[in-house]
SEKOL-216094 format. One record per residue (C-alpha): residue number from 0; x, z, y. Coordinates in steps of 0.5 Angstrom, whole numbers, plus 500, padded with zeros to 3 digits. Each point is the difference from the previous one (the first is absolute). Layout:
REM SEKOL-216094
+-----+-----+-----+-----+
! seq !  c1 !  c3 !  c2 !
+-----+-----+-----+-----+
! NUM !   X !   Z !   Y !
...
+-----+-----+-----+-----+
This chain:
REM SEKOL-216094
+-----+-----+-----+-----+
! seq !  c1 !  c3 !  c2 !
+-----+-----+-----+-----+
!   0 ! 458 ! 474 ! 495 !
!   1 ! 505 ! 494 ! 500 !
!   2 ! 498 ! 492 ! 501 !
!   3 ! 506 ! 496 ! 497 !
!   4 ! 497 ! 494 ! 502 !
!   5 ! 502 ! 501 ! 508 !
!   6 ! 505 ! 506 ! 499 !
!   7 ! 495 ! 505 ! 504 !
!   8 ! 501 ! 507 ! 498 !
!   9 ! 494 ! 504 ! 501 !
!  10 ! 500 ! 506 ! 504 !
!  11 ! 502 ! 507 ! 496 !
!  12 ! 495 ! 504 ! 497 !
!  13 ! 502 ! 507 ! 503 !
!  14 ! 499 ! 506 ! 496 !
!  15 ! 502 ! 508 ! 500 !
!  16 ! 505 ! 503 ! 494 !
!  17 ! 500 ! 508 ! 500 !
!  18 ! 506 ! 504 ! 498 !
!  19 ! 499 ! 507 ! 501 !
!  20 ! 499 ! 501 ! 508 !
!  21 ! 502 ! 493 ! 501 !
!  22 ! 496 ! 494 ! 501 !
!  23 ! 503 ! 493 ! 499 !
!  24 ! 498 ! 494 ! 504 !
!  25 ! 500 ! 494 ! 494 !
!  26 ! 499 ! 493 ! 501 !
!  27 ! 499 ! 495 ! 494 !
!  28 ! 501 ! 492 ! 501 !
!  29 ! 501 ! 494 ! 496 !
!  30 ! 498 ! 498 ! 493 !
!  31 ! 496 ! 505 ! 497 !
!  32 ! 502 ! 498 ! 493 !
!  33 ! 507 ! 499 ! 501 !
!  34 ! 506 ! 506 ! 498 !
!  35 ! 499 ! 506 ! 505 !
!  36 ! 506 ! 500 ! 505 !
!  37 ! 500 ! 507 ! 505 !
!  38 ! 504 ! 499 ! 506 !
!  39 ! 503 ! 506 ! 503 !
!  40 ! 503 ! 500 ! 508 !
!  41 ! 505 ! 504 ! 503 !
!  42 ! 501 ! 503 ! 507 !
!  43 ! 497 ! 499 ! 505 !
!  44 ! 496 ! 495 ! 497 !
!  45 ! 493 ! 500 ! 497 !
!  46 ! 497 ! 495 ! 495 !
!  47 ! 500 ! 495 ! 505 !
!  48 ! 507 ! 499 ! 499 !
!  49 ! 498 ! 496 ! 493 !
!  50 ! 495 ! 495 ! 503 !
!  51 ! 505 ! 494 ! 500 !
!  52 ! 502 ! 502 ! 493 !
!  53 ! 493 ! 501 ! 498 !
!  54 ! 498 ! 493 ! 502 !
!  55 ! 505 ! 497 ! 495 !
!  56 ! 498 ! 504 ! 494 !
!  57 ! 493 ! 500 ! 501 !
!  58 ! 498 ! 494 ! 496 !
!  59 ! 503 ! 503 ! 494 !
!  60 ! 500 ! 507 ! 500 !
!  61 ! 496 ! 506 ! 502 !
!  62 ! 503 ! 503 ! 506 !
!  63 ! 499 ! 507 ! 502 !
!  64 ! 503 ! 503 ! 506 !
!  65 ! 499 ! 507 ! 503 !
!  66 ! 502 ! 504 ! 506 !
!  67 ! 505 ! 506 ! 498 !
!  68 ! 499 ! 507 ! 502 !
!  69 ! 501 ! 501 ! 507 !
!  70 ! 499 ! 492 ! 502 !
!  71 ! 494 ! 496 ! 502 !
!  72 ! 493 ! 502 ! 498 !
!  73 ! 503 ! 505 ! 494 !
!  74 ! 500 ! 508 ! 501 !
!  75 ! 506 ! 502 ! 505 !
!  76 ! 503 ! 507 ! 497 !
!  77 ! 503 ! 504 ! 506 !
!  78 ! 505 ! 504 ! 495 !
!  79 ! 507 ! 497 ! 499 !
!  80 ! 499 ! 503 ! 493 !
!  81 ! 494 ! 495 ! 499 !
!  82 ! 505 ! 494 ! 500 !
!  83 ! 504 ! 502 ! 494 !
!  84 ! 501 ! 494 ! 495 !
!  85 ! 497 ! 503 ! 494 !
!  86 ! 493 ! 500 ! 504 !
!  87 ! 501 ! 493 ! 503 !
!  88 ! 501 ! 498 ! 493 !
!  89 ! 494 ! 504 ! 498 !
!  90 ! 496 ! 496 ! 505 !
!  91 ! 503 ! 493 ! 497 !
!  92 ! 498 ! 503 ! 493 !
!  93 ! 493 ! 501 ! 503 !
!  94 ! 499 ! 493 ! 503 !
!  95 ! 503 ! 497 ! 493 !
!  96 ! 495 ! 504 ! 496 !
!  97 ! 494 ! 498 ! 505 !
!  98 ! 501 ! 493 ! 500 !
!  99 ! 504 ! 499 ! 493 !
! 100 ! 494 ! 499 ! 496 !
! 101 ! 503 ! 504 ! 494 !
! 102 ! 506 ! 495 ! 500 !
! 103 ! 507 ! 501 ! 503 !
! 104 ! 501 ! 497 ! 507 !
! 105 ! 506 ! 496 ! 503 !
! 106 ! 503 ! 503 ! 506 !
! 107 ! 503 ! 497 ! 506 !
! 108 ! 503 ! 504 ! 505 !
! 109 ! 504 ! 500 ! 507 !
! 110 ! 504 ! 506 ! 504 !
! 111 ! 497 ! 506 ! 499 !
! 112 ! 495 ! 497 ! 495 !
! 113 ! 506 ! 499 ! 496 !
! 114 ! 503 ! 507 ! 500 !
! 115 ! 493 ! 502 ! 498 !
! 116 ! 499 ! 495 ! 494 !
! 117 ! 507 ! 502 ! 498 !
! 118 ! 497 ! 507 ! 499 !
! 119 ! 494 ! 498 ! 496 !
! 120 ! 504 ! 495 ! 495 !
! 121 ! 505 ! 505 ! 499 !
! 122 ! 495 ! 506 ! 498 !
! 123 ! 498 ! 501 ! 493 !
! 124 ! 495 ! 496 ! 497 !
! 125 ! 500 ! 495 ! 506 !
! 126 ! 500 ! 494 ! 495 !
! 127 ! 493 ! 501 ! 498 !
! 128 ! 498 ! 499 ! 507 !
! 129 ! 505 ! 495 ! 503 !
! 130 ! 502 ! 494 ! 497 !
! 131 ! 505 ! 497 ! 504 !
! 132 ! 503 ! 502 ! 507 !
! 133 ! 503 ! 496 ! 505 !
! 134 ! 504 ! 503 ! 506 !
! 135 ! 503 ! 497 ! 506 !
! 136 ! 503 ! 504 ! 506 !
! 137 ! 500 ! 507 ! 496 !
! 138 ! 504 ! 504 ! 496 !
! 139 ! 498 ! 506 ! 495 !
! 140 ! 503 ! 505 ! 504 !
! 141 ! 503 ! 504 ! 494 !
! 142 ! 504 ! 494 ! 498 !
! 143 ! 502 ! 499 ! 507 !
! 144 ! 503 ! 507 ! 500 !
! 145 ! 503 ! 499 ! 493 !
! 146 ! 504 ! 494 ! 503 !
! 147 ! 502 ! 503 ! 506 !
! 148 ! 503 ! 506 ! 496 !
! 149 ! 503 ! 496 ! 495 !
! 150 ! 504 ! 496 ! 506 !
! 151 ! 502 ! 507 ! 503 !
! 152 ! 502 ! 503 ! 494 !
! 153 ! 504 ! 495 ! 497 !
! 154 ! 502 ! 497 ! 507 !
! 155 ! 503 ! 493 ! 501 !
! 156 ! 501 ! 496 ! 507 !
! 157 ! 494 ! 495 ! 498 !
! 158 ! 496 ! 506 ! 497 !
! 159 ! 501 ! 504 ! 506 !
! 160 ! 499 ! 494 ! 505 !
! 161 ! 493 ! 498 ! 497 !
! 162 ! 498 ! 507 ! 500 !
! 163 ! 502 ! 501 ! 507 !
! 164 ! 496 ! 493 ! 502 !
! 165 ! 494 ! 503 ! 497 !
! 166 ! 500 ! 506 ! 503 !
! 167 ! 501 ! 496 ! 507 !
! 168 ! 494 ! 496 ! 498 !
! 169 ! 496 ! 506 ! 499 !
! 170 ! 502 ! 504 ! 505 !
! 171 ! 493 ! 500 ! 504 !
! 172 ! 497 ! 504 ! 494 !
! 173 ! 505 ! 506 ! 502 !
! 174 ! 497 ! 499 ! 507 !
! 175 ! 493 ! 500 ! 497 !
! 176 ! 501 ! 507 ! 498 !
! 177 ! 501 ! 503 ! 508 !
! 178 ! 493 ! 503 ! 502 !
! 179 ! 495 ! 496 ! 505 !
! 180 ! 505 ! 495 ! 503 !
! 181 ! 499 ! 495 ! 494 !
! 182 ! 493 ! 500 ! 500 !
! 183 ! 500 ! 499 ! 508 !
! 184 ! 505 ! 494 ! 499 !
! 185 ! 497 ! 497 ! 494 !
! 186 ! 493 ! 501 ! 501 !
! 187 ! 500 ! 499 ! 508 !
! 188 ! 505 ! 495 ! 501 !
! 189 ! 502 ! 496 ! 494 !
! 190 ! 493 ! 499 ! 497 !
! 191 ! 497 ! 497 ! 506 !
! 192 ! 505 ! 495 ! 500 !
! 193 ! 501 ! 499 ! 492 !
! 194 ! 500 ! 492 ! 500 !
! 195 ! 505 ! 500 ! 505 !
! 196 ! 504 ! 505 ! 496 !
! 197 ! 499 ! 496 ! 494 !
! 198 ! 503 ! 494 ! 503 !
! 199 ! 506 ! 503 ! 503 !
! 200 ! 501 ! 504 ! 493 !
! 201 ! 499 ! 495 ! 495 !
! 202 ! 500 ! 494 ! 504 !
! 203 ! 493 ! 498 ! 498 !
! 204 ! 494 ! 496 ! 504 !
! 205 ! 497 ! 506 ! 503 !
! 206 ! 493 ! 497 ! 499 !
! 207 ! 501 ! 501 ! 492 !
! 208 ! 499 ! 508 ! 502 !
! 209 ! 494 ! 503 ! 498 !
! 210 ! 500 ! 507 ! 503 !
! 211 ! 494 ! 504 ! 499 !
! 212 ! 496 ! 503 ! 506 !
! 213 ! 502 ! 507 ! 498 !
! 214 ! 508 ! 498 ! 499 !
! 215 ! 502 ! 505 ! 506 !
! 216 ! 497 ! 506 ! 496 !
! 217 ! 502 ! 497 ! 493 !
! 218 ! 507 ! 500 ! 502 !
! 219 ! 500 ! 507 ! 503 !
! 220 ! 497 ! 502 ! 493 !
! 221 ! 505 ! 496 ! 496 !
! 222 ! 506 ! 505 ! 502 !
! 223 ! 497 ! 505 ! 496 !
! 224 ! 502 ! 496 ! 494 !
! 225 ! 507 ! 500 ! 502 !
! 226 ! 500 ! 507 ! 502 !
! 227 ! 497 ! 502 ! 493 !
! 228 ! 504 ! 496 ! 495 !
! 229 ! 507 ! 498 ! 503 !
! 230 ! 505 ! 506 ! 500 !
! 231 ! 498 ! 503 ! 493 !
! 232 ! 499 ! 493 ! 497 !
! 233 ! 507 ! 498 ! 502 !
! 234 ! 504 ! 506 ! 500 !
! 235 ! 497 ! 502 ! 493 !
! 236 ! 498 ! 494 ! 496 !
! 237 ! 496 ! 500 ! 494 !
! 238 ! 501 ! 496 ! 494 !
! 239 ! 494 ! 495 ! 500 !
! 240 ! 500 ! 495 ! 495 !
! 241 ! 494 ! 494 ! 498 !
! 242 ! 499 ! 496 ! 495 !
! 243 ! 495 ! 496 ! 504 !
! 244 ! 502 ! 493 ! 502 !
! 245 ! 503 ! 500 ! 507 !
! 246 ! 502 ! 494 ! 504 !
! 247 ! 504 ! 502 ! 506 !
! 248 ! 499 ! 495 ! 506 !
! 249 ! 506 ! 501 ! 504 !
! 250 ! 500 ! 497 ! 507 !
! 251 ! 507 ! 498 ! 502 !
! 252 ! 499 ! 501 ! 507 !
! 253 ! 497 ! 507 ! 500 !
! 254 ! 503 ! 504 ! 505 !
! 255 ! 497 ! 506 ! 498 !
! 256 ! 500 ! 500 ! 492 !
! 257 ! 507 ! 497 ! 499 !
! 258 ! 501 ! 496 ! 493 !
! 259 ! 505 ! 503 ! 497 !
! 260 ! 497 ! 507 ! 500 !
! 261 ! 496 ! 497 ! 494 !
! 262 ! 506 ! 499 ! 496 !
! 263 ! 499 ! 506 ! 495 !
! 264 ! 492 ! 498 ! 499 !
! 265 ! 501 ! 497 ! 493 !
! 266 ! 503 ! 507 ! 498 !
! 267 ! 493 ! 503 ! 501 !
! 268 ! 496 ! 494 ! 498 !
! 269 ! 500 ! 497 ! 493 !
! 270 ! 496 ! 494 ! 502 !
! 271 ! 503 ! 497 ! 507 !
! 272 ! 500 ! 494 ! 503 !
! 273 ! 503 ! 498 ! 507 !
! 274 ! 498 ! 495 ! 505 !
! 275 ! 502 ! 499 ! 507 !
! 276 ! 497 ! 497 ! 506 !
! 277 ! 504 ! 498 ! 506 !
! 278 ! 495 ! 505 ! 504 !
! 279 ! 501 ! 506 ! 504 !
! 280 ! 496 ! 506 ! 499 !
! 281 ! 493 ! 498 ! 502 !
! 282 ! 500 ! 494 ! 495 !
! 283 ! 492 ! 501 ! 498 !
! 284 ! 499 ! 498 ! 507 !
! 285 ! 506 ! 495 ! 501 !
! 286 ! 501 ! 497 ! 493 !
! 287 ! 493 ! 501 ! 497 !
! 288 ! 499 ! 494 ! 496 !
! 289 ! 507 ! 502 ! 496 !
! 290 ! 498 ! 507 ! 499 !
! 291 ! 494 ! 498 ! 497 !
! 292 ! 503 ! 494 ! 496 !
! 293 ! 505 ! 505 ! 497 !
! 294 ! 495 ! 505 ! 499 !
! 295 ! 495 ! 495 ! 496 !
! 296 ! 505 ! 498 ! 496 !
! 297 ! 503 ! 507 ! 498 !
! 298 ! 493 ! 502 ! 498 !
! 299 ! 498 ! 494 ! 496 !
! 300 ! 507 ! 501 ! 496 !
! 301 ! 498 ! 507 ! 499 !
! 302 ! 493 ! 498 ! 497 !
! 303 ! 503 ! 494 ! 496 !
! 304 ! 504 ! 505 ! 496 !
! 305 ! 495 ! 505 ! 498 !
! 306 ! 494 ! 495 ! 500 !
! 307 ! 502 ! 493 ! 499 !
! 308 ! 493 ! 497 ! 500 !
! 309 ! 499 ! 502 ! 507 !
! 310 ! 505 ! 496 ! 503 !
! 311 ! 496 ! 495 ! 502 !
! 312 ! 499 ! 503 ! 507 !
! 313 ! 501 ! 494 ! 505 !
! 314 ! 507 ! 499 ! 502 !
+-----+-----+-----+-----+
């Protein structure tokens, strides 16, 4: 699928993975003999978000992307309850089981894809299916809830200021709970102007944007994720821990997911690496080579710990 001599990456091989009533559109590219990395996009994107990153990873890794439920070519349930994080994590596990060839895969996720992947890596037995997790611009919702409540129950000026700043940055998520209006604003006004929005919000080159033709519908469907999960996860956070190696790529210019909201993550993750980029929220578009490099290096490190003989993957 890959032609290293000229750097050309062959078109993706498209398949379908089923999880109950949900059909997920799955795409495979890259080196078929390399370690498998599954990439999970967020809102309101599709697998196309990862095109620039896939081009960087494809020579050495077998790269699998997919449209999450409600997006792109995948099934779009109509009920809010069908977008619960546990169901979204089950979709990821279905993809992993289908593409993993009987071995754990590595996961890279962004935005809501990270929230879904956090749900998966904190599930019992996840280590049998996921070898490592790299997250950018997305918390574990439960970790975020615990962080907020810790600062509210033991208030300090600094802690309260940080909670207030994150709430201000996330205020749009509360507005998304209003009926009907957010669908109209995001689906009909914002989505058709998505490259322009990204250039203003993240100060990135608008031609880097990869919106799908379904972005209007996808943006409206994606609001159900907020409605199904935000309030209960923040107000009643669960204890969610993982022994899976995790890399946090913190984007220091992210206006939606503020860097200090991750300061308690090491309490929940036994094997945690922090990395930073001077990027905004849509780093997979604006800083694709850096996201790919950090992910590739982390995956190689994880492989090297368990299978020293396999570390000859090209740097």
